[in-house]
C-alpha positions, 0 to 999 in steps of 0.5 A, a space after each residue: 400621526 404623532 410619535 415621540 420625537 415629533 415637537 409639534 402636537 397630532 393634527 387630524 390632517 396633518 400629511 404625514 409621509 407614513 400614514 396610519 393603515 387606518 385612514 390618511 392617503 394609504 388607507 383602503 377604502 371599506 365597505 361601500 367601495 368594495 363593491 366597485 372594483 373601479 377603485 382598484 387603483 385607489 383614487 377613492 379613500 378611505 378615513 376610517 376614524 370619520 367614516 368618510 370617503 374622501 378623494 383628494 384635490 391638491 393639497 387638500 381633501 374634498 369628501 364624497 357624500 355620494 358614490 361617484 360610481 353608482 350615485 349611492 349615498 355614503 353612510 354620513 360623516 362623522 367628523 364632528 362627533 370626533 371633534 365633539 368627542 375628543 373635545 369632551 376628553 378636554 383635549 384640543 385636538 389641534 394641540 395634543 395628541 388624541 388617544 389611540 382609539 381616536 386615530 382608528 374608527 374604533 372610537 365609534 365602534 365601541 358606540 355603535 358596534 353594528 357600524 
């Protein structure tokens, strides 16, 4: 999350100590994972920007393509579409601050209200 006092550009993958509740380390999974009480301790995380489930893997994220508990396919990632949409605005997501809708699922839900 970019703040006014931060001199660096917004990074879509940065490890912010106070993550936006819509994504990052503190985000509760939504949708499919709500069906699995096994995840009540938060091992599977959800990034709403990309509609992606993931688990921590050291300093990286390991994306999940299937539910670790039932094997069902998870929704396809919207990561590529996110980058394309941000870049279509003439922004570099590694250097520029991205608009607020791109910091949550608002950008893709507005294009696909069915989710």
